[in-house]
C-alpha positions as CSV (number, residue, x, y, z in Angstrom):
1,M,0.0,0.0,0.0
2,T,1.3,3.4,-0.9
3,D,2.4,5.7,2.0
4,L,0.3,8.8,2.5
5,A,1.9,12.3,2.7
6,L,1.0,12.7,6.4
7,D,1.5,9.2,7.7
8,G,2.6,9.3,11.3
9,V,1.1,12.7,12.0
10,R,-1.5,12.8,14.8
11,V,-4.2,15.5,14.9
12,V,-6.7,16.0,17.7
13,E,-9.6,18.0,16.4
14,F,-12.1,19.9,18.5
15,C,-14.0,21.3,15.6
16,D,-17.6,21.5,14.3
17,E,-18.8,23.6,11.3
18,I,-15.9,26.1,10.9
19,G,-12.9,23.8,11.1
20,S,-14.0,20.3,10.2
21,Y,-13.0,20.7,6.6
22,C,-9.4,21.5,7.7
23,G,-9.3,18.2,9.6
24,K,-10.7,16.4,6.6
25,L,-7.9,17.7,4.3
26,L,-5.3,16.5,6.7
27,A,-7.0,13.1,7.3
28,D,-7.4,12.3,3.6
29,L,-3.6,12.9,3.3
30,G,-3.0,10.2,5.9
31,A,-2.9,12.1,9.2
32,D,-4.6,10.2,12.1
33,V,-7.3,12.8,12.9
34,I,-9.1,12.1,16.1
35,K,-12.3,14.1,16.2
36,V,-13.4,14.9,19.8
37,E,-17.2,15.2,19.9
38,P,-19.7,16.1,22.6
39,P,-22.3,13.6,23.7
40,G,-25.0,13.6,21.1
41,G,-22.7,15.0,18.5
42,G,-22.1,18.6,17.3
43,W,-24.2,20.9,15.1
44,Q,-22.9,19.5,11.9
45,R,-24.1,15.9,12.6
46,H,-27.7,17.3,12.9
47,T,-27.6,19.3,9.7
48,P,-29.8,18.1,6.7
49,P,-29.9,16.7,4.1
50,Y,-29.6,13.1,5.4
51,F,-28.8,9.9,3.5
52,R,-32.0,8.3,2.3
53,D,-33.8,11.1,4.3
54,E,-33.2,9.0,7.4
55,E,-32.4,11.7,10.1
56,G,-29.7,10.7,12.5
57,V,-26.3,11.6,13.9
58,D,-24.6,9.2,11.5
59,T,-26.5,10.1,8.2
60,S,-25.9,13.9,7.7
61,L,-24.4,14.4,4.2
62,Q,-22.9,17.7,5.3
63,F,-21.1,15.9,8.2
64,W,-20.0,13.1,5.8
65,V,-18.4,15.4,3.3
66,H,-16.4,17.4,5.9
67,N,-15.3,14.5,8.1
68,T,-13.9,11.7,5.9
69,S,-11.0,9.5,7.1
70,K,-11.3,10.6,10.7
71,R,-11.8,8.7,14.0
72,S,-14.5,9.8,16.4
73,V,-14.2,10.0,20.2
74,V,-17.0,11.2,22.5
75,L,-15.8,13.3,25.5
76,D,-17.8,15.7,27.6
77,L,-15.7,18.7,28.2
78,E,-18.1,20.0,30.8
79,T,-16.9,17.2,33.2
80,D,-13.6,16.8,35.0
81,E,-13.1,13.3,33.5
82,G,-13.8,14.5,30.0
83,R,-11.4,17.4,30.3
84,S,-8.7,15.2,31.8
85,L,-9.0,12.7,29.0
86,A,-9.1,15.4,26.3
87,R,-5.9,16.9,27.7
88,R,-4.1,13.6,27.8
89,L,-5.2,12.9,24.2
90,A,-4.2,16.4,23.0
91,L,-0.7,15.9,24.4
92,T,-0.2,12.8,22.2
93,A,-0.8,14.9,19.1
94,H,1.5,16.8,16.7
95,I,-1.4,19.2,15.9
96,V,-4.5,20.4,17.7
97,L,-7.3,21.9,15.7
98,E,-10.2,23.8,17.4
99,D,-12.9,26.2,16.4
100,F,-14.5,27.2,19.7
101,P,-14.9,30.9,20.7
102,P,-11.7,32.4,21.9
103,G,-10.9,31.4,25.5
104,Y,-13.4,28.5,25.7
105,L,-10.8,25.7,25.7
106,A,-8.4,27.7,27.8
107,T,-10.9,27.9,30.7
108,R,-11.0,24.1,30.5
109,G,-7.3,23.6,30.6
110,L,-7.1,22.9,26.9
111,G,-5.8,26.3,25.5
112,Y,-2.7,26.9,23.6
113,E,-0.6,28.3,26.5
114,E,-1.5,25.4,28.7
115,L,-0.7,22.6,26.2
116,H,2.3,24.3,24.6
117,A,3.9,24.7,28.1
118,E,3.8,21.0,28.5
119,K,4.6,20.1,24.8
120,P,6.6,22.9,23.2
121,S,6.6,21.2,19.7
122,L,2.8,21.3,19.5
123,V,1.1,23.1,16.6
124,Y,-2.2,24.5,17.9
125,T,-4.6,25.9,15.2
126,S,-7.6,28.0,16.2
127,I,-10.2,28.7,13.5
128,T,-12.8,31.3,14.5
129,G,-15.0,33.9,13.0
130,F,-12.8,36.9,13.8
131,G,-9.6,35.6,15.2
132,Q,-8.2,35.3,18.8
133,F,-8.0,39.1,19.6
134,G,-9.4,42.4,18.5
135,P,-12.7,44.2,19.3
136,H,-14.8,41.6,17.4
137,A,-13.1,38.5,18.7
138,Q,-16.0,37.5,20.9
139,Y,-18.8,38.4,18.5
140,A,-21.2,35.6,17.6
141,Y,-20.4,34.0,14.3
142,S,-22.0,31.8,11.6
143,D,-21.1,31.4,8.0
144,I,-23.5,34.1,6.7
145,V,-21.9,36.5,9.3
146,G,-18.5,35.7,7.9
147,Q,-19.6,36.3,4.3
148,A,-21.2,39.6,5.3
149,M,-18.3,40.8,7.4
150,G,-15.8,39.6,4.9
151,G,-17.3,41.8,2.2
152,V,-18.2,39.2,-0.5
153,M,-22.0,39.5,0.0
154,T,-21.9,43.1,-1.1
155,L,-20.4,42.1,-4.4
156,A,-22.7,39.1,-5.1
157,G,-25.9,39.3,-7.1
158,E,-27.5,41.8,-9.4
159,P,-27.3,45.5,-8.7
160,E,-31.0,45.8,-8.0
161,D,-30.9,43.0,-5.5
162,P,-29.9,43.1,-1.9
163,P,-26.5,41.6,-1.1
164,N,-26.5,37.9,-1.8
165,M,-25.1,35.0,0.3
166,I,-22.9,32.6,-1.7
167,V,-24.0,29.0,-1.3
168,G,-22.0,26.4,0.4
169,N,-20.7,27.8,3.7
170,Q,-17.8,29.5,1.8
171,A,-16.6,31.5,4.8
172,N,-16.1,28.3,6.8
173,I,-14.5,26.6,3.8
174,C,-12.1,29.4,3.1
175,A,-11.1,29.5,6.8
176,S,-10.5,25.7,6.8
177,I,-8.4,25.8,3.7
178,D,-6.2,28.6,5.0
179,A,-6.0,26.8,8.3
180,A,-4.7,23.6,6.6
181,Q,-2.1,25.6,4.8
182,G,-1.0,27.5,8.0
183,T,-1.0,24.3,10.0
184,L,1.2,22.4,7.6
185,L,3.7,25.3,7.4
186,A,3.8,25.4,11.2
187,L,4.3,21.6,11.3
188,L,7.2,21.9,8.9
189,Y,8.8,24.5,11.1
190,A,8.2,22.4,14.3
191,E,9.7,19.3,12.7
192,R,12.8,21.3,11.8
193,T,13.2,23.3,15.0
194,G,11.2,21.5,17.7
195,K,9.2,24.7,18.2
196,G,5.4,24.6,17.9
197,Q,3.3,27.7,17.5
198,H,-0.3,29.0,17.6
199,V,-1.9,29.3,14.2
200,D,-4.7,31.9,14.4
201,V,-7.2,31.8,11.5
202,S,-10.0,34.3,11.1
203,A,-12.9,33.4,8.7
204,Q,-13.5,37.1,8.0
205,E,-9.9,37.5,6.9
206,A,-9.9,34.3,4.9
207,I,-13.0,35.0,2.8
208,S,-12.1,38.7,2.4
209,M,-9.6,37.6,-0.2
210,A,-12.5,36.5,-2.4
211,Q,-13.2,40.2,-3.0
212,E,-10.2,40.2,-5.4
213,T,-9.4,43.9,-6.1
214,A,-12.2,45.5,-4.0
215,M,-10.0,46.7,-1.1
216,Q,-7.2,47.8,-3.5
217,T,-9.8,49.7,-5.5
218,W,-10.7,51.7,-2.5
219,D,-7.2,52.1,-1.3
220,L,-5.9,53.4,-4.7
221,Q,-9.0,55.0,-6.2
222,K,-11.2,55.8,-3.2
223,R,-14.0,54.0,-5.0
224,N,-16.1,51.2,-3.8
225,R,-16.7,48.2,-6.1
226,V,-20.3,47.3,-6.3
227,R,-22.5,44.4,-7.4
228,T,-22.5,44.3,-11.2
229,G,-24.3,41.0,-11.9
230,E,-23.8,39.1,-15.1
231,K,-23.1,42.3,-17.1
232,G,-19.8,42.9,-15.3
233,M,-18.3,46.4,-15.0
234,I,-19.9,47.6,-18.3
235,P,-23.7,48.1,-17.6
236,V,-24.7,46.9,-21.1
237,S,-25.6,43.4,-22.3
238,L,-22.6,42.6,-24.5
239,P,-22.7,40.0,-27.3
240,G,-20.9,36.8,-26.3
241,W,-20.5,37.9,-22.7
242,G,-22.6,36.5,-19.9
243,V,-25.0,33.7,-19.1
244,Y,-27.1,32.4,-21.9
245,K,-30.1,30.0,-21.9
246,A,-29.7,26.8,-23.9
247,K,-32.3,24.3,-24.7
248,D,-31.8,22.3,-21.5
249,G,-29.6,24.5,-19.2
250,W,-27.3,27.4,-19.2
251,V,-23.9,28.3,-20.5
252,Q,-21.4,31.1,-19.7
253,L,-19.9,32.9,-22.7
254,M,-16.8,35.1,-22.4
255,V,-15.9,35.4,-26.1
256,L,-14.9,39.0,-25.7
257,A,-12.2,38.1,-23.2
258,P,-8.5,38.3,-24.5
259,A,-8.2,34.5,-24.7
260,G,-9.4,31.9,-27.2
261,K,-10.9,32.8,-30.6
262,D,-12.5,36.2,-31.1
263,F,-16.1,37.1,-31.8
264,P,-15.9,36.5,-35.6
265,A,-15.4,32.8,-34.9
266,L,-18.7,32.8,-33.0
267,V,-20.4,34.4,-36.0
268,D,-18.8,31.7,-38.3
269,W,-20.4,29.0,-36.1
270,M,-23.7,30.8,-36.2
271,R,-23.5,31.2,-40.0
272,E,-22.8,27.5,-40.4
273,R,-26.0,26.8,-38.5
274,G,-28.0,29.3,-40.5
275,M,-28.4,31.5,-37.4
276,A,-26.3,34.5,-38.3
277,A,-29.5,36.5,-39.2
278,D,-28.4,40.0,-40.4
279,L,-25.0,40.0,-38.8
280,D,-23.3,39.9,-42.3
281,Q,-25.0,43.2,-43.1
282,E,-24.1,46.7,-42.1
283,P,-23.9,48.2,-39.6
284,Y,-23.4,44.9,-37.8
285,A,-20.8,43.2,-40.0
286,S,-18.0,45.8,-39.4
287,L,-18.8,45.9,-35.7
288,C,-18.7,42.1,-35.4
289,S,-15.4,42.0,-37.1
290,Q,-13.7,44.0,-34.4
291,L,-15.8,43.1,-31.4
292,S,-13.6,42.5,-28.3
293,M,-13.5,43.7,-24.7
294,P,-10.7,46.3,-25.4
295,F,-12.8,47.7,-28.3
296,V,-16.0,47.9,-26.2
297,T,-14.1,49.5,-23.3
298,Q,-12.6,52.1,-25.6
299,V,-16.0,52.8,-27.1
300,M,-17.7,53.2,-23.7
301,M,-15.2,55.8,-22.6
302,N,-16.6,58.1,-25.2
303,P,-20.3,58.9,-24.5
304,E,-21.0,60.0,-28.0
305,S,-19.7,56.9,-29.6
306,A,-21.3,54.7,-26.9
307,M,-24.8,56.1,-27.7
308,S,-24.4,55.2,-31.4
309,V,-23.0,51.7,-30.8
310,I,-25.1,50.4,-27.8
311,P,-28.3,49.8,-29.9
312,H,-26.2,47.7,-32.4
313,L,-24.7,45.7,-29.5
314,V,-28.1,45.0,-28.1
315,H,-29.3,43.7,-31.4
316,I,-26.2,41.5,-32.0
317,N,-26.7,40.1,-28.5
318,E,-30.3,39.1,-29.3
319,V,-29.1,37.2,-32.3
320,V,-26.5,35.4,-30.1
321,K,-29.2,34.6,-27.6
322,A,-31.5,33.1,-30.3
323,F,-28.6,30.9,-31.5
324,I,-27.6,29.6,-28.1
325,A,-31.2,28.8,-27.4
326,T,-31.2,26.2,-30.2
327,L,-28.3,24.2,-28.7
328,G,-28.1,21.8,-25.8
329,A,-26.0,23.2,-22.9
330,V,-23.4,20.4,-23.2
331,E,-23.4,20.7,-27.0
332,A,-22.8,24.5,-26.8
333,Y,-20.0,24.0,-24.3
334,E,-18.2,21.2,-26.1
335,E,-18.6,22.5,-29.6
336,G,-17.6,26.0,-28.5
337,Q,-14.5,24.7,-26.8
338,R,-13.7,22.7,-30.0
339,R,-13.8,26.0,-31.8
340,Q,-11.5,27.5,-29.1
341,L,-14.3,29.9,-28.0
342,L,-14.6,30.7,-24.3
343,V,-17.8,28.8,-23.5
344,G,-18.4,27.2,-20.1
345,L,-21.2,24.9,-19.0
346,V,-23.1,26.2,-16.0
347,S,-23.1,22.8,-14.3
348,T,-25.9,21.5,-12.1
349,P,-25.1,18.8,-9.5
350,K,-26.3,16.2,-12.0
351,D,-24.0,17.6,-14.7
352,L,-21.0,17.3,-12.3
353,A,-22.0,13.8,-11.3
354,E,-22.0,12.8,-15.0
355,N,-19.1,15.0,-16.2
356,R,-17.0,13.1,-18.7
357,Q,-13.8,14.9,-17.6
358,L,-14.2,14.1,-13.9
359,R,-15.2,10.5,-14.7
360,A,-12.2,10.0,-17.1
361,R,-9.9,11.2,-14.3
362,N,-11.6,8.9,-11.7
363,W,-12.1,11.8,-9.5
364,Y,-15.1,10.4,-7.6
365,R,-14.2,7.9,-4.9
366,S,-16.5,5.1,-3.8
367,V,-16.7,4.7,0.0
368,E,-18.3,1.7,1.7
369,F,-20.8,2.1,4.6
370,P,-21.2,-1.5,5.8
371,D,-23.6,-0.5,8.6
372,L,-25.9,1.2,6.0
373,G,-25.4,-1.5,3.4
374,A,-24.4,1.1,0.9
375,V,-21.5,2.3,-1.3
376,V,-21.5,6.1,-1.7
377,E,-19.5,8.2,-4.1
378,F,-17.7,11.2,-2.6
379,P,-15.9,14.1,-4.3
380,G,-12.2,13.4,-4.7
381,P,-9.3,15.3,-3.2
382,P,-8.6,18.8,-4.4
383,Y,-5.1,17.9,-5.5
384,R,-3.3,14.9,-6.9
385,L,0.0,13.8,-5.5
386,S,1.8,11.4,-7.8
387,E,3.8,9.5,-5.1
388,T,1.5,9.9,-2.0
389,P,-2.0,10.2,-3.3
390,A,-4.8,11.1,-0.9
391,R,-7.4,8.5,0.0
392,I,-11.0,9.1,1.1
393,G,-12.1,7.0,4.0
394,R,-15.5,6.6,5.5
395,P,-16.6,9.4,8.0
396,P,-16.9,8.0,11.5
397,R,-20.0,7.1,13.4
398,L,-20.5,9.1,16.5
399,G,-18.1,7.8,19.2
400,E,-17.1,4.9,17.0
401,H,-13.5,4.9,18.1
402,T,-13.9,6.1,21.7
403,E,-12.8,2.8,23.4
404,E,-10.0,2.2,20.8
405,V,-8.5,5.7,21.3
406,L,-8.8,5.8,25.0
407,A,-7.2,2.4,25.3
408,E,-4.2,3.9,23.6
409,L,-3.9,6.4,26.5
410,R,-3.6,3.6,29.1
């Protein structure tokens, strides 16, 4: 059996929603991640949807996806015995992960200072909404709060809409990914020097990076970026730019971008299908021949030229819409790509499950659940290591490994 990248690394995890994905990333790479859970399980175990709609602490799909390859131990940190066992367990680890509010574990003898004093090589990673210090450190946190405070909601959606929440607990995921990176860097340093450290991860800080240039725009131009929706920075429906309805789904076109073939190649495709309408006639033909984002940007900087061109752009876009509407979504995507046009499929979960590229790369991994009499496909790892590939193991049942792990402490 091939060795895994983190074989021999022990992680003790005190995480629920914010940090569990961090533990999963380490566990799939081979770390022995022991998840310490409260009696009855944490919030994530009680989050729908459930496998076969059978509600229970061992059937939450959200828990499954974020907790593969781990072991589960149930300890009550509100009791002396539970705290004592948790402390002994933590001191066997190379890494401790936790996502409690700042100070919670410290009051129970499980904080960084207490554990580090006894084990100086320990890497201790805290993943919270706003970090370990600062005026907001003790503020209540959930993923939607992280997205709002991180700034991404104000950029998501159409201009006429209120700020939109991005689906999928993205603040928590961003925090976990950054925590995994920081943890591995700290582990590398600890292995070289024997010195552990506290890795302090703020979800607000982690997801704020998804704003791209928003903060720099204010810093350099004193101008706030705002929601632009599918139209982007230019408030006009541009031909070959945006989301288009196909016969059975949606596709994203970015033909005007400075990559791939240019707009005339799209017109060639439309002409072959008898769908070019009047685009070979003036005033549209000459406009189509030079249509690109740099051209449109230059035109829009001159109000007089913009007013004369915008009606023509609107008409050309209607012709493109009519053409895409005659195609299947996958057909539009694959044929567009064959022609080197920037066309992307707006994938549904079903599309992803059936995606030929993902299937050809054997990305999905089958995981057996003997107690449920089922084999379930899981998303694969977010990276491929040629010599030490990640493996996806079954998420643990609540307390499944309590006796086994505690026996190791004796």
